[in-house]
C-alpha positions as a printed Julia matrix, in Angstrom:
214×3 Matrix{Float64}:
  81.29   11.59   -4.53
  79.91    9.78   -7.5
  81.39    9.81  -11.01
  80.13   13.35  -11.57
  80.3    16.94  -10.32
  84.03   16.99   -9.68
  84.1    20.68  -10.61
  81.63   23.5    -9.96
  82.24   24.92  -13.43
  83.37   23.61  -16.78
  80.97   20.7   -17.18
  82.41   17.33  -18.13
  85.78   18.7   -19.27
  86.21   20.73  -16.1
  85.44   17.69  -14.0
  87.86   15.6   -16.02
  90.68   18.07  -15.36
  89.98   17.96  -11.62
  89.87   14.15  -11.65
  93.12   13.84  -13.58
  94.88   16.23  -11.2
  93.64   14.29   -8.17
  94.78   10.99   -9.7
  98.2    12.49  -10.47
  98.56   13.4    -6.79
  97.34   10.04   -5.49
  99.48    7.93   -7.79
 102.61   10.03   -7.31
 102.77    9.09   -3.62
 105.92    6.94   -3.13
 104.34    5.36   -0.03
 101.48    3.86   -2.02
 101.8     0.08   -1.75
  98.18   -1.06   -2.05
  94.86    0.49   -2.93
  91.3     0.19   -1.6
  88.58    1.6    -3.84
  85.29    2.02   -1.97
  82.22    2.37   -4.21
  79.69    0.95   -1.74
  77.75    4.23   -1.85
  78.06    5.46   -5.41
  75.08    6.6    -7.45
  76.88    6.77  -10.78
  77.69    9.51  -13.24
  79.88    9.63  -16.35
  81.21    6.31  -17.63
  84.34    7.96  -19.12
  85.47    9.06  -15.64
  85.5     5.42  -14.58
  87.5     4.51  -17.66
  90.04    7.22  -16.83
  90.56    5.73  -13.37
  90.79    2.24  -14.85
  93.5     3.47  -17.24
  95.63    4.54  -14.26
  95.45    0.99  -12.88
  95.93   -0.89  -16.15
  99.07   -2.86  -16.98
  97.92   -3.63  -20.51
  95.12   -2.96  -22.96
  91.82   -4.81  -22.53
  88.08   -4.54  -23.21
  86.13   -2.82  -20.44
  82.72   -3.56  -21.94
  80.72   -3.38  -25.15
  77.54   -1.3   -25.23
  74.6    -2.43  -27.36
  71.22   -0.72  -27.71
  67.87   -2.13  -28.77
  67.36   -1.57  -32.48
  63.8    -2.84  -32.97
  60.74   -1.74  -30.93
  59.06   -5.13  -31.41
  61.91   -7.63  -31.5
  63.78   -7.51  -28.19
  66.5    -9.77  -29.55
  67.75   -7.19  -32.05
  70.61   -4.94  -30.99
  72.88   -2.36  -32.55
  76.48   -3.35  -33.35
  78.57   -3.33  -30.18
  80.34   -0.1   -29.22
  83.52   -1.22  -27.47
  85.09    0.74  -24.61
  88.79   -0.1   -24.31
  91.01    0.48  -21.28
  94.53    1.52  -22.24
  97.34    2.2   -19.75
  97.7     5.92  -19.12
 101.01    7.71  -19.63
 100.27    9.7   -16.46
 101.07    8.44  -12.94
  99.31    5.18  -12.15
  99.36    2.14   -9.88
 100.07   -1.44  -10.91
 100.1    -3.09   -7.49
  97.41   -4.9    -5.45
  93.92   -3.38   -5.52
  90.76   -4.25   -3.59
  87.33   -2.87   -4.49
  84.45   -2.65   -2.01
  80.98   -2.96   -3.58
  77.37   -3.17   -2.44
  73.73   -2.68   -3.46
  74.22    1.1    -3.54
  76.95    0.72   -6.16
  74.78    1.94   -9.02
  75.04    2.8   -12.73
  78.42    4.52  -13.29
  79.71    2.81  -10.15
  78.86   -0.49  -11.82
  80.3     0.34  -15.22
  83.51    1.35  -13.42
  83.48   -1.98  -11.59
  83.03   -3.76  -14.92
  85.82   -1.64  -16.43
  88.39   -2.89  -13.92
  87.41   -6.58  -14.07
  89.87   -7.24  -16.91
  92.82   -5.67  -15.13
  95.99   -7.68  -14.45
  96.86   -8.36  -11.69
  93.25   -9.08  -10.87
  91.3    -6.75   -8.59
  89.49   -8.48   -5.71
  85.88   -7.41   -5.09
  84.58   -7.57   -1.52
  81.06   -6.88   -0.26
  77.69   -7.54   -1.89
  76.3    -7.53   -5.43
  76.02   -4.17   -7.12
  72.49   -2.98   -7.93
  72.35   -4.14  -11.56
  71.45   -0.83  -13.27
  73.78   -0.07  -16.18
  72.11    1.63  -19.12
  72.26    5.26  -20.11
  68.77    6.77  -19.93
  66.75    7.04  -23.16
  64.63   10.17  -22.59
  61.32   10.79  -24.38
  58.65   13.5   -24.09
  54.91   12.89  -23.82
  52.34   15.09  -25.6
  51.54   16.85  -22.31
  55.16   17.91  -21.91
  56.17   15.32  -19.33
  59.48   13.53  -19.79
  60.27    9.93  -18.96
  63.36    7.77  -19.26
  63.86    4.09  -20.02
  66.96    1.85  -20.21
  67.61    0.57  -23.73
  71.18   -0.75  -23.55
  73.22   -3.63  -22.25
  76.88   -3.64  -21.22
  78.52   -6.92  -22.2
  81.78   -8.46  -21.07
  84.19   -9.9   -23.62
  82.39  -13.23  -23.12
  79.0   -11.61  -23.75
  77.81  -11.65  -20.15
  75.6    -8.91  -18.72
  74.87   -8.04  -15.09
  71.53   -6.23  -15.42
  69.19   -7.08  -12.58
  71.58   -9.37  -10.71
  74.44   -6.9   -10.4
  78.14   -7.72  -10.36
  78.89  -10.27   -7.63
  81.79   -9.96   -5.17
  84.67  -12.4    -4.98
  84.4   -12.35   -1.19
  80.82  -11.89    0.09
  80.68   -9.6     3.12
  77.59   -7.8     4.42
  77.52   -4.08    3.74
  76.51   -1.55    6.4
  74.38   -3.89    8.5
  72.64   -2.1    11.38
  74.6    -3.95   14.06
  77.9    -3.18   12.32
  77.08    0.51   12.14
  76.03    0.52   15.79
  79.31   -1.08   16.84
  81.32    1.07   14.39
  82.67   -1.98   12.57
  83.39   -2.45    8.87
  83.58   -6.19    8.1
  84.81   -5.57    4.54
  87.92   -3.8     5.8
  88.41   -6.45    8.47
  88.05   -9.46    6.15
  90.85  -11.96    5.46
  92.32  -10.12    2.47
  93.84   -7.51    4.8
  96.12  -10.08    6.37
  97.83  -10.85    3.08
  97.82   -7.42    1.43
 100.44   -4.81    2.22
  98.25   -1.84    3.11
 100.97    0.3     4.69
 100.65    3.77    3.25
  97.59    2.77    1.2
  95.27    5.48    0.02
  91.61    4.76    0.69
  89.81    6.28   -2.26
  86.18    6.99   -1.46
  84.09    7.61   -4.53
  80.96    8.31   -2.56
  77.68   10.08   -3.05
  77.19   13.45   -1.41
  73.92   12.15    0.07
């Protein structure tokens, strides 16, 4: 799944309740020694869901990102004051051990803001795969006189250092090709078989797939 539609009813709040319950179950497992988070096929959704997951992994408080929107239709260098999203350790069950995240070009939007939200976590999370797509902004929707609607991005998500990843995407720490035709044909997954697995205790690890339904 993506970061959306966790519940058939109840909207955002209903989905949040389902997500929290699932995280409680995952992080209450006494056999959990390491964690692989696979967002290689993730088309996005609600940013707050990603922040909730990040809070279960956090060992301390840190800045996930700061959102800024264009404030002048003519001057593209003018932005609104930054709206900071902070990750704070959750009081509910969580995981503080080693984490690996798998990313790729189909890690999009909410999948990317989640990736950015866990970059400040200590101990550091290792990213393996390819660059994410580089599409972060919420959609600014407008209506034309004929009734058509269109949407444009009008925001940037900045790191604490002011960096953005629009266009380029968030790069991996360990570059590994994602779903190449020959790998699929031979039923191999180079990301899972890369060198990190030799040094990470993955016994009893949950593999969390936040994947699209597509």
